[in-house]
C-alpha positions as MATLAB code, in Angstrom:
seq = 'MIRWILVALLAVGITATGIWGYQEHQEKNAILIQAENTYQRSFHDLSYHMDLLHEKIGTTLAMNTRSQLSPQLADIWRLTSEASTDVGQLPLALLPFNKTEEFLSDIGDFSYKAAIRDLDKEPLSENEVKSLQTLYQQSGEIKNELRKVQHVVLDNNLRWMDVQLALSTNDQQADNTIVDGFKTVEKTVKGYSEGNFGPTLTGTSKENHKFQNLQGEKISENQARKRARDLFDVGEDVEITVTKTGDGAQIPMYSASYQKDGKNGYLDISEKGGHPLSLMVNREVKEQKISLNEAMEKAGDYMNKLQLDGMEVFQSSQYDNVGVFNFLFKQDEVRIYPDSVQVKVALDNGDILGISARDFFMNHQERKIEEPGLSVSEAEETVNPNVQIQEHSLAVIENDMTEEVLVYEFLGTLENDTYRIFINANTGEEERVEHLKGTEEVFEESV';
ca = [
     -43.095 -176.554  -27.618;
     -41.478 -173.685  -25.745;
     -40.500 -172.113  -29.046;
     -44.132 -172.093  -30.212;
     -45.229 -170.522  -26.949;
     -42.623 -167.765  -27.365;
     -43.725 -167.210  -30.966;
     -47.344 -166.940  -29.843;
     -46.460 -164.481  -27.058;
     -44.421 -162.405  -29.493;
     -47.322 -162.350  -31.955;
     -49.707 -161.264  -29.219;
     -47.233 -158.535  -28.157;
     -46.858 -157.248  -31.711;
     -50.631 -157.229  -32.190;
     -51.178 -155.388  -28.894;
     -48.484 -152.851  -29.816;
     -50.119 -152.336  -33.196;
     -53.542 -151.806  -31.623;
     -52.081 -149.369  -29.063;
     -50.223 -147.486  -31.789;
     -53.376 -147.297  -33.903;
     -55.387 -145.939  -30.952;
     -52.678 -143.376  -30.190;
     -52.688 -142.346  -33.847;
     -56.466 -142.006  -33.834;
     -56.449 -139.939  -30.619;
     -53.704 -137.684  -31.991;
     -55.664 -137.176  -35.205;
     -58.794 -136.341  -33.192;
     -56.886 -133.679  -31.223;
     -55.397 -132.216  -34.406;
     -58.822 -132.109  -36.070;
     -60.316 -130.392  -33.024;
     -57.502 -127.795  -32.996;
     -57.865 -127.233  -36.737;
     -61.618 -126.731  -36.380;
     -61.048 -124.214  -33.559;
     -58.532 -122.257  -35.654;
     -60.791 -122.271  -38.707;
     -63.808 -121.093  -36.697;
     -61.814 -118.322  -34.981;
     -60.410 -117.068  -38.269;
     -63.748 -116.951  -40.063;
     -65.347 -115.355  -36.977;
     -62.607 -112.697  -37.023;
     -63.309 -111.920  -40.666;
     -67.056 -111.774  -39.958;
     -66.632 -109.499  -36.916;
     -64.370 -107.128  -38.875;
     -67.085 -106.920  -41.564;
     -69.673 -106.024  -38.934;
     -67.298 -103.589  -37.221;
     -66.680 -101.711  -40.469;
     -70.429 -101.588  -41.131;
     -71.277 -100.402  -37.587;
     -68.713  -97.574  -37.675;
     -70.136  -96.430  -41.000;
     -73.672  -96.497  -39.588;
     -72.532  -94.472  -36.573;
     -71.305  -91.692  -38.855;
     -74.809  -91.406  -40.299;
     -76.560  -91.104  -36.921;
     -77.453  -87.920  -35.118;
     -79.487  -88.856  -32.012;
     -78.161  -89.993  -28.650;
     -80.851  -92.672  -28.255;
     -79.468  -94.435  -31.339;
     -75.807  -93.430  -31.074;
     -75.030  -94.801  -27.593;
     -76.278  -98.369  -28.298;
     -74.410  -98.328  -31.616;
     -71.149  -97.335  -29.906;
     -71.718 -100.029  -27.270;
     -72.175 -102.545  -30.095;
     -68.867 -101.439  -31.653;
     -67.180 -101.990  -28.285;
     -68.695 -105.502  -28.114;
     -67.512 -106.355  -31.625;
     -63.938 -105.188  -30.954;
     -63.900 -107.382  -27.838;
     -65.083 -110.390  -29.843;
     -62.560 -109.690  -32.616;
     -59.758 -109.491  -30.038;
     -60.892 -112.833  -28.608;
     -60.811 -114.342  -32.113;
     -57.227 -113.119  -32.613;
     -56.227 -114.624  -29.264;
     -57.444 -118.073  -30.362;
     -55.338 -118.160  -33.527;
     -51.822 -119.726  -33.580;
     -50.121 -116.330  -33.952;
     -48.031 -116.345  -30.759;
     -44.826 -116.466  -32.810;
     -46.046 -113.895  -35.347;
     -45.940 -110.222  -34.273;
     -49.575 -109.108  -34.402;
     -49.506 -106.516  -31.623;
     -50.356 -103.515  -33.838;
     -53.626 -105.083  -34.956;
     -54.514 -105.997  -31.371;
     -53.622 -102.450  -30.312;
     -55.820 -101.056  -33.106;
     -58.803 -103.124  -31.899;
     -58.119 -102.095  -28.309;
     -58.062  -98.409  -29.274;
     -61.399  -98.672  -31.111;
     -62.851 -100.480  -28.100;
     -61.592  -97.834  -25.653;
     -62.979  -94.976  -27.734;
     -66.402  -96.544  -28.338;
     -66.827  -97.564  -24.680;
     -65.921  -94.143  -23.272;
     -68.143  -92.361  -25.787;
     -71.054  -94.749  -25.148;
     -71.118  -94.300  -21.359;
     -71.006  -90.495  -21.338;
     -74.040  -88.230  -21.665;
     -73.976  -87.418  -25.387;
     -76.763  -84.837  -24.934;
     -74.514  -82.744  -22.716;
     -71.263  -83.698  -24.435;
     -71.858  -84.774  -28.055;
     -69.125  -86.135  -30.282;
     -66.660  -83.374  -31.119;
     -65.519  -82.524  -34.638;
     -62.158  -84.238  -33.949;
     -63.914  -87.375  -32.724;
     -66.086  -87.521  -35.833;
     -62.960  -87.152  -37.997;
     -61.309  -89.943  -36.040;
     -64.385  -92.135  -36.604;
     -64.139  -91.435  -40.343;
     -60.488  -92.494  -40.252;
     -61.385  -95.627  -38.296;
     -64.048  -96.441  -40.867;
     -61.507  -96.254  -43.671;
     -58.881  -98.245  -41.755;
     -61.276 -100.973  -40.627;
     -62.369 -101.282  -44.271;
     -58.779 -101.874  -45.379;
     -58.242 -104.510  -42.672;
     -61.544 -106.157  -43.620;
     -60.461 -106.361  -47.266;
     -57.069 -107.850  -46.407;
     -58.718 -110.490  -44.194;
     -61.178 -111.257  -46.991;
     -58.264 -111.881  -49.349;
     -56.716 -114.339  -46.893;
     -60.106 -115.995  -46.356;
     -60.571 -116.425  -50.117;
     -57.166 -118.094  -50.482;
     -57.787 -120.351  -47.445;
     -61.117 -121.567  -48.820;
     -59.945 -121.796  -52.441;
     -56.831 -123.847  -51.652;
     -58.198 -125.714  -48.621;
     -55.271 -124.517  -46.465;
     -54.809 -125.827  -42.926;
     -54.041 -123.703  -39.853;
     -52.035 -126.551  -38.299;
     -49.541 -126.070  -41.142;
     -49.341 -122.375  -40.191;
     -48.540 -123.280  -36.590;
     -45.868 -125.725  -37.739;
     -44.334 -123.181  -40.132;
     -44.195 -120.541  -37.389;
     -42.715 -122.848  -34.749;
     -40.067 -124.348  -37.076;
     -39.439 -121.163  -39.087;
     -39.874 -123.307  -42.215;
     -39.136 -121.123  -45.227;
     -40.227 -123.871  -47.670;
     -43.712 -124.288  -46.203;
     -46.811 -122.682  -47.735;
     -46.867 -119.392  -45.834;
     -49.860 -117.888  -47.637;
     -51.788 -117.349  -44.412;
     -48.730 -116.022  -42.555;
     -47.954 -113.605  -45.391;
     -51.575 -112.457  -45.403;
     -51.509 -111.645  -41.691;
     -48.177 -109.884  -42.086;
     -49.849 -107.692  -44.709;
     -52.680 -106.931  -42.278;
     -50.158 -106.040  -39.575;
     -48.168 -103.865  -41.994;
     -51.373 -102.056  -43.021;
     -52.247 -101.276  -39.398;
     -48.680 -100.249  -38.592;
     -48.924  -97.509  -41.193;
     -51.663  -95.756  -39.254;
     -50.683  -92.836  -37.093;
     -51.037  -93.398  -33.373;
     -52.057  -89.746  -33.184;
     -55.554  -90.727  -34.349;
     -56.313  -91.579  -30.736;
     -55.486  -88.332  -28.991;
     -56.658  -86.828  -25.707;
     -60.156  -86.217  -27.104;
     -60.664  -89.969  -27.369;
     -58.901  -91.410  -24.370;
     -59.252  -88.617  -21.843;
     -55.544  -88.750  -21.101;
     -52.843  -88.220  -23.698;
     -50.899  -91.345  -24.517;
     -47.753  -89.269  -24.313;
     -48.395  -89.047  -20.563;
     -48.397  -92.828  -20.227;
     -44.987  -93.826  -21.499;
     -43.002  -94.050  -18.281;
     -42.080  -90.379  -18.566;
     -41.211  -90.226  -14.872;
     -38.329  -92.718  -14.848;
     -35.385  -91.105  -13.097;
     -31.637  -91.754  -13.258;
     -28.810  -92.313  -15.714;
     -28.773  -94.992  -18.405;
     -27.259  -98.288  -17.286;
     -25.114 -100.670  -19.315;
     -25.771 -104.360  -19.914;
     -23.245 -105.315  -17.214;
     -24.898 -102.949  -14.749;
     -28.271 -104.455  -15.629;
     -26.889 -107.949  -14.940;
     -25.520 -106.832  -11.569;
     -28.836 -105.167  -10.695;
     -30.724 -108.315  -11.736;
     -28.490 -110.504   -9.552;
     -29.285 -108.269   -6.582;
     -33.034 -108.270   -7.247;
     -33.109 -112.027   -7.828;
     -30.956 -112.429   -4.691;
     -28.693 -115.044   -6.314;
     -24.930 -115.553   -6.092;
     -22.151 -115.166   -8.650;
     -22.391 -118.875   -9.471;
     -25.764 -118.329  -11.185;
     -25.558 -117.401  -14.868;
     -27.887 -114.554  -15.807;
     -28.830 -113.938  -19.438;
     -29.491 -110.306  -20.381;
     -30.966 -109.020  -23.645;
     -31.871 -105.475  -24.681;
     -35.134 -104.505  -26.347;
     -34.996 -103.555  -30.007;
     -36.391 -100.587  -31.889;
     -40.085  -99.903  -31.413;
     -40.221 -100.903  -27.752;
     -42.382  -98.713  -25.517;
     -39.301  -97.905  -23.454;
     -35.668  -99.069  -23.752;
     -35.139 -101.840  -21.214;
     -33.227 -105.014  -20.458;
     -34.769 -108.441  -19.943;
     -32.856 -110.732  -17.577;
     -33.444 -114.406  -16.804;
     -31.851 -117.350  -15.009;
     -32.555 -121.012  -14.354;
     -31.184 -123.089  -11.487;
     -32.323 -125.805   -9.072;
     -35.916 -125.849  -10.246;
     -36.180 -122.060  -10.260;
     -36.843 -119.838  -13.294;
     -36.449 -116.089  -12.866;
     -37.504 -113.322  -15.263;
     -37.005 -109.566  -14.922;
     -37.727 -106.475  -17.024;
     -35.582 -103.511  -15.984;
     -35.550 -100.017  -17.496;
     -32.386  -98.819  -19.218;
     -32.913  -95.403  -17.650;
     -32.253  -95.642  -13.933;
     -32.268  -99.468  -13.793;
     -35.774  -99.622  -12.294;
     -37.462 -103.056  -12.097;
     -40.760 -102.974  -13.988;
     -41.706 -106.598  -13.419;
     -40.085 -109.621  -11.796;
     -41.268 -113.221  -11.665;
     -39.725 -116.314  -10.076;
     -41.308 -119.692  -10.814;
     -40.692 -122.506   -8.353;
     -42.609 -125.024   -6.272;
     -43.962 -123.393   -3.116;
     -44.094 -125.864   -0.252;
     -46.119 -125.958    2.963;
     -46.781 -122.602    4.625;
     -44.392 -121.783    7.469;
     -44.726 -117.996    7.858;
     -47.851 -115.915    8.495;
     -49.377 -113.435    6.074;
     -48.296 -110.639    8.433;
     -44.672 -111.846    8.389;
     -44.829 -112.040    4.594;
     -46.124 -108.459    4.505;
     -43.036 -107.351    6.436;
     -40.870 -109.166    3.854;
     -42.711 -107.314    1.077;
     -42.176 -104.000    2.898;
     -38.446 -104.707    3.226;
     -38.283 -105.401   -0.499;
     -40.034 -102.097   -1.228;
     -37.296 -100.382    0.788;
     -34.730 -102.274   -1.274;
     -36.358 -100.818   -4.402;
     -36.076  -97.365   -2.779;
     -39.776  -96.663   -3.287;
     -40.673  -94.242   -0.512;
     -44.113  -93.123    0.631;
     -45.770  -96.470   -0.117;
     -48.265  -98.248    2.135;
     -50.071 -101.585    1.958;
     -53.751 -101.153    1.185;
     -54.682 -104.742    0.380;
     -53.337 -108.218    1.114;
     -54.541 -111.597   -0.116;
     -53.472 -115.220    0.136;
     -53.665 -117.694   -2.726;
     -52.630 -121.211   -1.693;
     -49.193 -120.670   -0.127;
     -48.478 -117.287   -1.737;
     -49.162 -113.859   -0.227;
     -50.019 -110.976   -2.570;
     -49.621 -107.394   -1.331;
     -50.734 -104.217   -3.089;
     -48.900 -100.996   -2.201;
     -50.089  -97.463   -2.981;
     -48.189  -94.189   -2.996;
     -49.491  -91.689   -0.469;
     -49.165  -87.930   -0.985;
     -50.308  -85.566    1.772;
     -52.417  -88.371    3.312;
     -54.161  -88.935   -0.041;
     -53.968  -92.415   -1.559;
     -52.813  -92.338   -5.186;
     -54.299  -95.448   -6.808;
     -52.596  -95.079  -10.218;
     -49.187  -95.301   -8.449;
     -49.397  -98.924   -7.344;
     -46.957 -101.800   -6.892;
     -47.806 -105.467   -6.360;
     -45.486 -107.864   -4.505;
     -45.832 -111.670   -4.227;
     -44.192 -113.536   -1.353;
     -43.769 -117.296   -0.839;
     -45.239 -118.349    2.508;
     -42.871 -121.318    2.901;
     -39.705 -119.257    3.399;
     -40.489 -115.574    2.616;
     -38.870 -115.467   -0.849;
     -40.018 -112.722   -3.212;
     -41.764 -114.476   -6.104;
     -42.838 -111.456   -8.093;
     -43.261 -107.714   -8.372;
     -45.250 -105.577  -10.798;
     -44.245 -101.901  -10.760;
     -45.197 -100.816  -14.280;
     -48.183  -98.771  -13.094;
     -46.025  -96.914  -10.578;
     -43.280  -95.974  -13.017;
     -45.807  -95.177  -15.741;
     -47.917  -92.810  -13.633;
     -45.876  -91.563  -10.667;
     -45.402  -87.814  -10.385;
     -45.803  -85.020   -7.862;
     -49.462  -83.996   -8.108;
     -51.166  -80.748   -7.208;
     -54.089  -81.912   -5.090;
     -56.808  -79.296   -4.616;
     -59.082  -79.083   -1.588;
     -62.261  -81.157   -2.118;
     -65.410  -79.242   -2.996;
     -67.563  -81.433   -0.743;
     -67.196  -82.363    2.906;
     -67.030  -86.014    3.997;
     -70.601  -85.891    5.314;
     -71.891  -84.376    2.066;
     -70.181  -87.092    0.024;
     -71.439  -89.810    2.386;
     -75.027  -88.723    1.732;
     -74.688  -89.955   -1.865;
     -73.717  -93.482   -0.726;
     -76.442  -96.141   -0.665;
     -78.063  -95.701    2.785;
     -78.142  -99.480    3.269;
     -74.327  -99.582    3.311;
     -72.798  -99.335    6.780;
     -69.723  -97.067    6.455;
     -66.720  -98.313    8.443;
     -64.009  -95.866    7.385;
     -63.200  -93.188    4.822;
     -60.229  -91.430    3.249;
     -59.291  -89.172    0.338;
     -57.887  -90.794   -2.788;
     -57.020  -90.175   -6.431;
     -58.297  -92.720   -8.960;
     -58.704  -92.926  -12.723;
     -62.327  -92.757  -13.860;
     -63.823  -94.509  -16.899;
     -62.422  -91.751  -19.100;
     -58.926  -92.509  -17.695;
     -58.891  -89.039  -16.105;
     -57.492  -88.709  -12.590;
     -60.150  -87.493  -10.154;
     -60.139  -86.718   -6.436;
     -62.585  -88.945   -4.549;
     -63.731  -89.889   -1.085;
     -63.089  -93.584   -0.560;
     -65.656  -95.250    1.694;
     -65.214  -98.762    3.061;
     -68.562 -100.221    4.058;
     -70.594 -103.394    4.511;
     -73.952 -104.499    3.146;
     -75.212 -107.615    4.938;
     -72.237 -110.032    4.753;
     -70.357 -108.305    1.925;
     -67.736 -105.551    2.029;
     -67.510 -102.778   -0.575;
     -65.137  -99.986   -1.474;
     -67.092  -97.008   -2.811;
     -65.485  -94.022   -4.540;
     -67.463  -90.748   -4.559;
     -66.233  -87.750   -6.564;
     -65.045  -85.220   -3.966;
     -66.257  -82.266   -6.051;
     -69.452  -83.421   -7.782;
     -70.743  -86.155   -5.456;
     -71.059  -88.588   -8.368;
     -70.445  -92.272   -7.711;
     -67.271  -92.988   -9.698;
     -66.789  -96.668   -8.866;
     -67.951  -99.455   -6.540;
     -65.744 -102.482   -5.819;
     -66.823 -105.666   -4.107;
     -64.039 -106.904   -1.817;
     -63.672 -110.650   -1.785;
     -63.456 -112.424    1.519;
     -61.758 -115.715    2.303;
     -62.640 -118.383   -0.214;
     -64.703 -121.232    1.164;
     -62.860 -124.547    1.022;
     -64.958 -127.457   -0.208;
     -63.731 -130.826    0.965;
     -64.273 -133.947   -1.053;
     -67.048 -136.133    0.252;
     -65.952 -139.548    1.374;
];
């Protein structure tokens, strides 16, 4: 009798296991189908948007009136944004595709900056028209390569999930038709000269944005490891892995990392001078024990450790139990917004969780700051009269054309909101308005 009961229980257990396994299999298949559908849609959308982009650029070359040209350029900017989004949704994380993304970004930057300027006063120059002609040709080549891949995908009913698997496992035997097609696209874009996007298109030469102001002698791998240990503030017992960037990197640098006791640390440090460009430490941040003001002092001490002089805090925020502090360089009492550094501090014990100093080392230099053409009162007259001005100062910012301009910075309130308003100190034009976020309201769950 007992034996039959055991047999029955075993049968029930096997049946239940089978049903559970079948449900798991079905759920897994549903997720895979959903992912495959997302990949397929993104890819075909990318091909479609590149077709439209090529067509729009060609139409722009045939136009001659501002009323038609500006909306067309704005449409090109929109299409490049959508194409970039499509690329971001494809399983290409393990496949270098940065040149194509950079190409789309460059088209977007050019079209946006041309669309927002007064084309009656400043029409497209001869160099810009030539660049547009080049872009038209290049976008056509990319479009054709994508069309080839699309034809093969549809003809052979290829799956994007197989692409993801091939990339993640580095499977040389898998059908890599799609991967090879995208490599061809990337190779095509890589052949284009970066000089096509010169100062006439971006407002600031790209040569001036390649960390040209890094100071100091080159450091070795061992010196980079020692510097990383100091910046991570870890002992000799912690193993730090250091790798050097290969050819083609924007600047030669070392990447350092470590893992211990639930902490993961990552650091990018320049080969020239050993300057930290970015640092991130991932760990669980526990209950807050220090104030935001105390954390700001910790951030200031760390700035001294980095030997970055002339910096001041201009903004502080708190997210959960982490304090975030933005520092600006100050020259002759003028705030230099392009020269900024961000520091993150844990509010449980004051540990430094992150720094971002790329902007500082990319832009920092001694500037010749001219006297403003307008007085403070003259500039204030151009501010919305409904805004109650609380304070003002001189600053240097980058405008929409990525050109550095001298501005009056006004901090003011409108009803319950606070704004930072930047007025050109020479022309009186409103360069930028920023809405400053206050403390987030906490919504408690209803019982």
